[in-house]
RODO-583615 format. One record per residue: residue in three letters; x, y, z of N, C-alpha, C in turn. Coordinates in nm, 2 decimals, padded with zeros to 4 digits. Atoms other than C-alpha are relative to their C-alpha. Layout:
N
miro / nX / nY / nZ / caX / caY / caZ / cX / cY / cZ
ALA / X / Y / Z / X / Y / Z / X / Y / Z $
...
END
This chain:
70
miro / nX / nY / nZ / caX / caY / caZ / cX / cY / cZ
UNK / -00.10 / 00.05 / -00.10 / 00.52 / 07.24 / 00.53 / 00.08 / 00.12 / 00.05 $
UNK / -00.08 / -00.08 / -00.04 / 00.72 / 07.44 / 00.76 / 00.13 / -00.02 / -00.04 $
UNK / -00.13 / 00.03 / 00.07 / 01.07 / 07.51 / 00.66 / 00.09 / -00.04 / 00.13 $
UNK / -00.08 / 00.02 / -00.11 / 01.32 / 07.35 / 00.89 / 00.15 / 00.06 / 00.01 $
UNK / -00.18 / -00.03 / 00.00 / 01.68 / 07.40 / 00.76 / 00.01 / 00.15 / -00.08 $
UNK / -00.01 / -00.14 / 00.05 / 01.80 / 07.76 / 00.70 / 00.06 / 00.02 / -00.14 $
UNK / -00.06 / -00.01 / 00.15 / 01.87 / 07.90 / 00.33 / 00.13 / 00.01 / -00.01 $
UNK / -00.12 / 00.02 / 00.01 / 02.21 / 07.96 / 00.43 / 00.08 / -00.07 / 00.00 $
UNK / -00.07 / 00.13 / 00.01 / 02.30 / 07.65 / 00.50 / 00.00 / -00.06 / -00.11 $
UNK / 00.00 / 00.06 / 00.15 / 02.18 / 07.55 / 00.15 / 00.11 / 00.05 / -00.09 $
UNK / -00.11 / -00.07 / 00.09 / 02.42 / 07.82 / 00.01 / 00.14 / -00.06 / 00.06 $
UNK / -00.15 / 00.03 / -00.04 / 02.71 / 07.71 / 00.21 / 00.02 / -00.15 / -00.06 $
UNK / -00.01 / 00.11 / 00.06 / 02.63 / 07.35 / 00.08 / 00.01 / 00.02 / -00.15 $
UNK / -00.01 / -00.01 / 00.13 / 02.58 / 07.45 / -00.27 / 00.15 / 00.05 / -00.05 $
UNK / -00.13 / -00.06 / 00.05 / 02.91 / 07.64 / -00.27 / 00.12 / -00.08 / 00.00 $
UNK / -00.11 / 00.10 / -00.01 / 03.10 / 07.34 / -00.17 / 00.02 / -00.07 / -00.14 $
UNK / -00.01 / 00.04 / 00.15 / 03.08 / 07.25 / -00.57 / 00.12 / 00.16 / -00.05 $
UNK / -00.09 / -00.11 / 00.02 / 03.27 / 07.59 / -00.62 / -00.01 / 00.11 / 00.08 $
UNK / 00.01 / -00.13 / -00.11 / 03.35 / 07.87 / -00.35 / -00.01 / 00.16 / -00.12 $
UNK / 00.00 / -00.12 / 00.08 / 03.36 / 08.15 / -00.65 / -00.13 / -00.01 / -00.08 $
UNK / 00.12 / 00.01 / 00.04 / 03.00 / 08.06 / -00.75 / -00.11 / 00.07 / 00.06 $
UNK / 00.13 / -00.08 / -00.09 / 02.68 / 08.26 / -00.69 / -00.11 / -00.11 / 00.01 $
UNK / 00.11 / 00.09 / 00.00 / 02.39 / 08.07 / -00.57 / -00.16 / 00.08 / -00.01 $
UNK / 00.15 / -00.06 / 00.00 / 02.00 / 08.19 / -00.66 / -00.06 / -00.03 / 00.10 $
UNK / 00.13 / 00.02 / -00.10 / 01.73 / 08.19 / -00.40 / -00.07 / -00.12 / -00.03 $
UNK / 00.06 / 00.15 / 00.04 / 01.55 / 07.93 / -00.59 / 00.08 / -00.11 / 00.01 $
UNK / -00.06 / 00.14 / -00.03 / 01.81 / 07.69 / -00.62 / 00.03 / -00.04 / 00.15 $
UNK / -00.02 / 00.02 / -00.12 / 01.87 / 07.72 / -00.25 / -00.15 / -00.06 / 00.07 $
UNK / 00.12 / 00.08 / -00.02 / 01.50 / 07.65 / -00.17 / -00.04 / -00.10 / -00.08 $
UNK / 00.04 / 00.14 / 00.04 / 01.48 / 07.36 / -00.40 / 00.09 / -00.08 / 00.05 $
UNK / -00.09 / 00.07 / -00.09 / 01.78 / 07.23 / -00.22 / -00.04 / -00.05 / 00.16 $
UNK / 00.03 / 00.02 / -00.11 / 01.61 / 07.28 / 00.09 / -00.12 / -00.10 / 00.00 $
UNK / 00.12 / 00.07 / 00.01 / 01.29 / 07.13 / -00.01 / 00.04 / -00.13 / -00.01 $
UNK / -00.06 / 00.14 / 00.02 / 01.48 / 06.80 / -00.12 / 00.05 / -00.05 / 00.13 $
UNK / -00.01 / 00.03 / -00.16 / 01.65 / 06.78 / 00.20 / -00.06 / -00.04 / 00.07 $
UNK / 00.12 / 00.04 / -00.09 / 01.38 / 06.81 / 00.41 / -00.07 / -00.09 / -00.02 $
UNK / 00.08 / 00.09 / 00.02 / 01.18 / 06.57 / 00.24 / 00.07 / -00.13 / 00.01 $
UNK / -00.08 / 00.12 / -00.02 / 01.45 / 06.31 / 00.22 / 00.03 / -00.03 / 00.17 $
UNK / -00.02 / 00.01 / -00.12 / 01.52 / 06.38 / 00.58 / -00.11 / -00.06 / 00.10 $
UNK / 00.13 / 00.01 / -00.07 / 01.17 / 06.34 / 00.71 / -00.03 / -00.17 / -00.04 $
UNK / 00.01 / 00.15 / 00.05 / 01.15 / 05.99 / 00.50 / 00.11 / -00.06 / 00.08 $
UNK / -00.10 / 00.08 / -00.07 / 01.46 / 05.89 / 00.68 / -00.06 / -00.02 / 00.13 $
UNK / 00.07 / 00.02 / -00.12 / 01.34 / 05.98 / 01.02 / -00.11 / -00.10 / 00.01 $
UNK / 00.11 / 00.10 / 00.02 / 01.04 / 05.78 / 00.95 / 00.05 / -00.15 / 00.05 $
UNK / -00.08 / 00.11 / 00.02 / 01.25 / 05.50 / 00.88 / 00.07 / -00.07 / 00.11 $
UNK / -00.12 / 00.02 / -00.08 / 01.48 / 05.54 / 01.17 / -00.08 / -00.02 / 00.15 $
UNK / 00.08 / 00.00 / -00.11 / 01.18 / 05.58 / 01.40 / -00.05 / -00.15 / -00.01 $
UNK / 00.05 / 00.15 / 00.03 / 01.06 / 05.23 / 01.27 / 00.09 / -00.11 / 00.09 $
UNK / -00.11 / 00.07 / -00.06 / 01.40 / 05.09 / 01.37 / -00.01 / 00.00 / 00.17 $
UNK / 00.00 / -00.03 / -00.14 / 01.36 / 05.24 / 01.71 / -00.11 / -00.11 / 00.05 $
UNK / 00.10 / 00.06 / -00.06 / 01.03 / 05.10 / 01.77 / -00.01 / -00.16 / 00.01 $
UNK / -00.03 / 00.15 / 00.02 / 01.11 / 04.76 / 01.65 / 00.11 / -00.06 / 00.10 $
UNK / -00.09 / 00.05 / -00.09 / 01.39 / 04.75 / 01.88 / -00.07 / 00.06 / 00.17 $
UNK / 00.07 / -00.03 / -00.11 / 01.15 / 04.85 / 02.16 / 00.03 / 00.12 / 00.09 $
UNK / -00.04 / -00.12 / -00.06 / 01.28 / 05.19 / 02.22 / -00.09 / 00.11 / -00.03 $
UNK / 00.06 / -00.13 / 00.04 / 01.13 / 05.53 / 02.23 / 00.08 / 00.12 / -00.04 $
UNK / -00.09 / -00.10 / 00.01 / 01.44 / 05.71 / 02.16 / 00.08 / -00.07 / -00.15 $
UNK / -00.08 / 00.05 / 00.10 / 01.60 / 05.70 / 01.81 / 00.13 / 00.02 / 00.01 $
UNK / -00.13 / -00.01 / -00.01 / 01.95 / 05.64 / 01.81 / 00.12 / 00.02 / -00.11 $
UNK / -00.09 / -00.03 / 00.10 / 02.26 / 05.71 / 01.59 / 00.01 / -00.13 / -00.07 $
UNK / 00.04 / 00.14 / 00.09 / 02.22 / 05.34 / 01.47 / -00.11 / -00.01 / -00.06 $
UNK / 00.13 / 00.02 / 00.11 / 01.89 / 05.35 / 01.36 / 00.00 / 00.12 / -00.09 $
UNK / -00.01 / -00.09 / 00.13 / 01.96 / 05.67 / 01.14 / 00.09 / -00.07 / -00.11 $
UNK / -00.11 / 00.05 / 00.10 / 02.27 / 05.49 / 01.00 / -00.08 / -00.12 / -00.09 $
UNK / 00.06 / 00.11 / 00.06 / 02.06 / 05.17 / 00.94 / -00.09 / 00.06 / -00.13 $
UNK / 00.07 / -00.07 / 00.09 / 01.80 / 05.39 / 00.77 / 00.02 / 00.05 / -00.13 $
UNK / -00.04 / -00.05 / 00.12 / 02.02 / 05.56 / 00.55 / 00.06 / -00.08 / -00.09 $
UNK / -00.09 / 00.11 / 00.14 / 02.19 / 05.23 / 00.40 / -00.14 / -00.06 / -00.06 $
UNK / 00.11 / 00.04 / 00.06 / 01.81 / 05.13 / 00.36 / -00.07 / 00.06 / -00.13 $
UNK / 00.03 / -00.12 / 00.11 / 01.76 / 05.43 / 00.13 / 00.10 / -00.01 / -00.11 $
END
Protein backbone atom coordinates (compact mmCIF):
# COMPACT_ATOMS: atom_id res chain seq x y z
CA UNK A 1 0.00 0.00 0.00
CA UNK A 2 1.26 3.48 -0.82
CA UNK A 3 1.82 5.58 2.23
CA UNK A 4 -0.39 8.66 2.32
CA UNK A 5 0.24 10.27 5.69
CA UNK A 6 3.69 11.66 6.56
CA UNK A 7 5.58 10.25 9.54
CA UNK A 8 6.19 13.77 10.85
CA UNK A 9 2.44 14.18 11.31
CA UNK A 10 2.30 10.88 13.20
CA UNK A 11 4.99 12.14 15.57
CA UNK A 12 3.02 15.34 16.22
CA UNK A 13 -0.09 13.31 17.02
CA UNK A 14 1.79 10.94 19.33
CA UNK A 15 3.47 13.84 21.13
CA UNK A 16 0.03 15.23 22.01
CA UNK A 17 0.10 12.65 24.80
CA UNK A 18 3.20 14.25 26.32
CA UNK A 19 5.41 16.91 24.77
CA UNK A 20 8.63 15.67 26.41
CA UNK A 21 8.36 12.08 25.19
CA UNK A 22 10.35 10.61 22.32
CA UNK A 23 8.63 8.67 19.55
CA UNK A 24 10.23 5.71 17.77
CA UNK A 25 10.04 5.27 14.00
CA UNK A 26 8.15 1.97 14.36
CA UNK A 27 5.55 3.69 16.58
CA UNK A 28 5.00 6.35 13.91
CA UNK A 29 4.68 3.66 11.23
CA UNK A 30 2.15 1.66 13.25
CA UNK A 31 0.01 4.76 13.83
CA UNK A 32 0.22 5.65 10.13
CA UNK A 33 -0.88 2.14 9.11
CA UNK A 34 -3.82 2.27 11.53
CA UNK A 35 -5.00 5.75 10.54
CA UNK A 36 -4.68 5.07 6.82
CA UNK A 37 -6.62 1.80 7.15
CA UNK A 38 -9.40 3.46 9.14
CA UNK A 39 -9.40 6.46 6.79
CA UNK A 40 -9.86 4.24 3.74
CA UNK A 41 -12.70 2.37 5.45
CA UNK A 42 -14.34 5.70 6.29
CA UNK A 43 -13.87 6.96 2.73
CA UNK A 44 -15.62 3.89 1.31
CA UNK A 45 -18.64 4.40 3.56
CA UNK A 46 -18.72 8.13 2.80
CA UNK A 47 -18.65 7.34 -0.92
CA UNK A 48 -21.60 4.99 -0.46
CA UNK A 49 -23.58 7.78 1.23
CA UNK A 50 -22.70 10.15 -1.59
CA UNK A 51 -23.78 7.70 -4.30
CA UNK A 52 -26.96 6.90 -2.38
CA UNK A 53 -27.75 10.63 -2.37
CA UNK A 54 -27.26 10.73 -6.15
CA UNK A 55 -24.00 12.67 -6.04
CA UNK A 56 -20.51 12.07 -7.40
CA UNK A 57 -19.00 14.34 -4.77
CA UNK A 58 -18.30 13.30 -1.20
CA UNK A 59 -19.43 16.11 1.08
CA UNK A 60 -18.53 16.83 4.69
CA UNK A 61 -21.91 15.48 5.81
CA UNK A 62 -21.12 12.13 4.15
CA UNK A 63 -17.87 11.89 6.10
CA UNK A 64 -19.63 12.86 9.35
CA UNK A 65 -22.31 10.22 8.79
CA UNK A 66 -19.68 7.62 7.94
CA UNK A 67 -17.78 8.48 11.13
CA UNK A 68 -20.95 8.02 13.20
CA UNK A 69 -21.57 4.65 11.55
CA UNK A 70 -18.13 3.40 12.64
